[in-house]
N, C-alpha and C positions, 0 to 999 in steps of 0.2 A: 673539604678535608687543605690540610693545612699544615705545611710547614715552617718552623718558625729556625732562625738565624739571630746569632745573639753576637755580634763580633766586635770588640772591644769596647763596651760601653761603658762611657766613664758618665758620670753625674758630677755635677758638681752644685754649692750654692756660693757663691765666690767665692774664698780663698779652702773652704774644705768641700773636702771630695765623698761623696758617702760610697757611689762604686768605683772600682780600679780595673776596670781593664775585664767587663768580664765577656765569657766565652761560652754560649753554650746552641750545642745543635738540642732544635726537638722534631723528635716527627710525626707525621700529619697522623688524627687519629691516638695520641697518647695524652694519658694523663700524666703532667707531670707535680710533683708538689714543692713548694721552696718552703726551707724550716730557716730557723735558725734564733738564736737570741732576741729580745726586741733592741731594736737600732742595729742590724745589718744590714741593711739596705733590701730585703727582699722584698719590702711593700713598694719601697722605693722603684724598684727593678720593674715590678707589677703592672705600676700607675705609666712610667716610664713605653712599657707595653702597647698600653692603654692608650698612649698621645695626651694624658693629663698630666704630664710632666713634661719637659723638654728635655732631649738627650744630649749631653754636652759632648759627645763626642762616639762615633762608634757608630756603624750600620744597625737598623731592626729590618729583617728578611723578613718578607710573608710573600712565603709560594714565587720568590724568587723578584718578589718588589720593593724597593729600596721605601720602609711606611716614616723617616721621620722626619717627612715636612708632610703628611697624610693628614688627613684634622681625622680628629676621632671618630666621628661617623662615618668616615666613609674606608677603616679597617677591616670592618667585617667582625669587627669582635662586640662582642657582650661584655658584661662586668656586675658583678655578685659586693656589695658592698658588707659591712658588717652591720651600718647601720642598715637596717628592712628602707628603710626613704621611700616609706609609702603614704598616697594621699590619705586623708584623713578623712577626709569628702566622698571619695569616691569608693565604688562598690571594687568588689574583687578580679569582676570583668573590667568595668575601667579603669582598675589599676594595670592590667596586666597589656590595654588596648590601648593605651593614651599614644605610646609612641611610634605608635601603629597610624592611628589615626594623622598624628602630627606629622608626620613621613606623607599624607595621605591616599595611603590603601586603599582599595574597593573593601565597601563594612563588608561583602560578603568573605571573601581574602582571612580581613582580622576575625570572622568567628567561627573562622575553618582553623584559624593558627591558635585562637587563643582555646577554644574548647580541644582541642589536639595537645597542645598543653595543659592543661587541665584534668587530663586524659593519664597523663603520665605524672603527673602527682598528686594523683587521686584530691583535684578541687576540684569534681563535679558539681559537687554538692550546695557549695560554700560560695558557689559566684557571686550571687546576689549580696552577700554578706560585706558590710565595712571592715577592715582590721582593727576593728575595736573590737570586733565580735569574733576575734582568733585567737588562738595560742600564741605562743611567739614559734615557735615551729611551722604554724600555719604561716603568719605572716611572714618569713623566710621562705617557705614554698612557694609565694605569692611572688617575691622575690625574682623567685629563681626562677620559675614562670614567663615574667618580665622578660626575660634574656633569653628565654628559650624561642619567645614569640617570632625575635626578629632574624631567626635561624641565621647565628653566627658561624662563624669560621671558625674559629676560638674563643671559647667560655673562657672569664675569669675571676676567680675568688679568691676573694680578701677577707679572711677571716674570719667567713660569714656563719658562723658557727659560736664565737665567741660571747654572744650575748644570752645564749639557752644557757637553760640550766642542766645538770650532770644525767639524767632523763632525756632529756629533751636533741640533747647534742646526741647521743648514741644514736636514737628513731634518726631525728636530721640527717643524720653521718654514709646513715641505712641508705638511703633515701637518693643522697646524690651520688654515693656507688649501683644503684639503677640504675638510674638517670646516664651514668655514665656508658651501663652495660646496654642503656635500651640507645645509646646515641654511640655508637662505636667509631663514625668517622670525624666528631667533630673534636677540636685539640682543646684537652683543659688545664690550664694553669690554676694551683691551688694554692695559696697563703698561709700558713699557721707556726705557732707557736708548738700545736701540740703534738708531738711526737706518735703519740701511740693515734693520731689523724691521718698522717704521715707514709704510718706504715700499714696502716688499712684499706688507704684506698689505691695510694700511688703505682702507676704501674716504675718511675724512677722515682727519688730523692732526691734533688741540689739542697745541699745541707751550704748555709751562706755563712759566715763570722765576717764581721769589722767592713763588710765593702766589699769580701772576695765571695769566691767561690773553695770551699774545703776539700767535699769532693761530688759527685755526681754519680746512682746504683743505686740498682735496684731497693728495694727493701733488706731483704737478703742479703746482700754482699756489705751493703753499710753494715748490718746487723753481724754477720759471721767476719767480715773484714773491712774492720775499717784502717785508711788508710792513716788518722795520727790518734792522738790524744783527745784532742777536740769532740773527732770525729763520735769514739769510743764510748766516751761518758754520757755525749748528746744520744746516743741512742741509745734506748731500749732506757726499760724504767722496771723496778730501780735503776739507776749509772750503775754504769759498770763501778765494778772499786778497785783503784786504785793501789799499789805497793812502790815503795821510794828500794833503790837495793842499788850497789855499785861494781864493776867489773873487779872482781881480785885480781885474776889469773886471763892470762891470753894462750891460747896456742894456734896453731896454722886453721883447726879446724873448728876448735870451740873456746868459747869464755864462761866461765866463773864467778857468780855475780854472788855477792852477797846483800842479801834482803834487810832491811831496817831491822825487820819483827825476829831477826839470829839464823831463818833459814837461807843455805846454802844451796846454788842452782846451778846447773851446767846446764849450757846450750852451744848448739851444734849452728854454724852458722857462717855464713860464707868470708875469706879473708876483708878488711878493707872496713866491717860495722865494727864497731862495742869495743874499745881497746880498752885499755888497762887505765881502770882511774876514772873512766867513761862511765855518769852519773844514768841510770836505767828506768826504765818502770815498770812492772808485772801488772797486766788487764786479768779482772778476776771478775768475771759474773755474777751476782747473787744467786743466779738459777742456775749458775753450773759451781755450785757448793753443795759439798756435799755433807754430814755430819758423818766421823769417820767411828768404824764400826768396833777398829783393830790397827794390827798393822799392815802391813806389805800396799797401805794410801798409795795413789801416783804421786803426791805429795801434800804434803801434811802440816798442819799450822793450826795452833793454839792458842785462844783466846777466851777472854771473861763475857757474862754478858752483858750488857746494859743497859735493854731495853729488851722488849719481846709487844711487837706487833701483827695481833690480829686480827687477819682478813677473814674467816669462816674457811674456805678451803685450803690455804693458806699461810704462814705464817715468817714473817718477816725479824729475824731475831740480828738486834745492833752489836755490834761484837769492839772489846776493846782491846786490841795485840798490843803487848807489850813491845815496849822503846822505841814505837811508830807514831805514839798520840794521834793515829786517823781511829776512824771505827769504819769498822768493814761489815758488812750489810750480806744477811744470807739468808735465801728463800726457801725456807722446808716448808713440808706439808700440815693441813691446820689440826690433825689427830695429835701430834708427839706435844708430850709436855715438854717446855723450857721454865727457868724462871731467871728471875735479877739477881746476877752476880754469882753464877754458876759456869763455872766450865769448861769450857769444850775443845774437842777436837775435831780439825774438819777440812777435809782435804779437794783438790781439783783433780782435774781430767790434765793430763797435759797436754790433750789436744786440744782442748778450752782457751789455753791460757794465749794471751797474749802479750805479749812487749814491745815496748817504743824507746829507740836511744835517749840522750841528754837534750836536742830539736823535738823532740816526740811525736817525730818519724814511726810508722811501724816499720820492725826489722823482722825480714823473713827470717824465720831461723825453728829447731827442733828443741821443745826441754826434754833435755835425755833421763 
């Protein structure tokens, strides 16, 4: 079991600073997922935790011990890389046992650890095969097994599924979820740019942008209560729709906004937020919209279908909204018939609407 504390972690290459003061507490046994676009610093932070990158300033603390100057091999950490990095001339057994042999461990202990890891990962019948005789998913499981046999306090995963095809990604993701269930006391940190992996695996997600943490929370928290526009659009697939507008009236208890598409909204909000003339952004997720059947909807819009994307169970409608120049996406059931050029009216429930101010920060308010 291991608690990790990252205190004002900075990483710079010369004058270029990659990590800008990362503060994060990770509890023992948690499955933490780092997500963000390419170049946001998530892999750099993971490598800094592993000891593969030198921390420029700040403190990395594991179970109360400062680890900045501790050698990677002494940190109690195992890392699974994007590349399998298996020895092609060795069998699966030999690949998994190699690190333990180098460490001088007794043969009986090595054998016990390898077979236990193979059982967890369902690799028992492949132990005498070489990597060339395995599928991509099986090779990645061998790489994970090589990490398991070290009995680490912390597992680090650096985009371990990115080299697999779609079907194998799903299967291996399930294997990793099962692995965590079988090792509840081990802390795991997982880096990915795939928010579906993050949503399905994580206890908590850490969203990165430009070397800074944007938000930390459970998958449900980030999906339902994003703190800013970046998180709102990064979490969820398809991404949240954003409609631009302006505050045209402001009273002590409410603000009236006019969206570029011509719809007016009344927002009940605290004083000091959303001044008259301020730009606002309204967020609505594609799955939180419904094609309107008539009058009486909560908040209704009109748009013209530009594209229908058929996905079997569901369809994604791409709409042109008048006056916006933006495409608005709606997720609907796969049975309804829609055609390109069709004008439709759609609505969103008030409780499903997110409001962001001119800085992109979420505003606590109620749509009236």
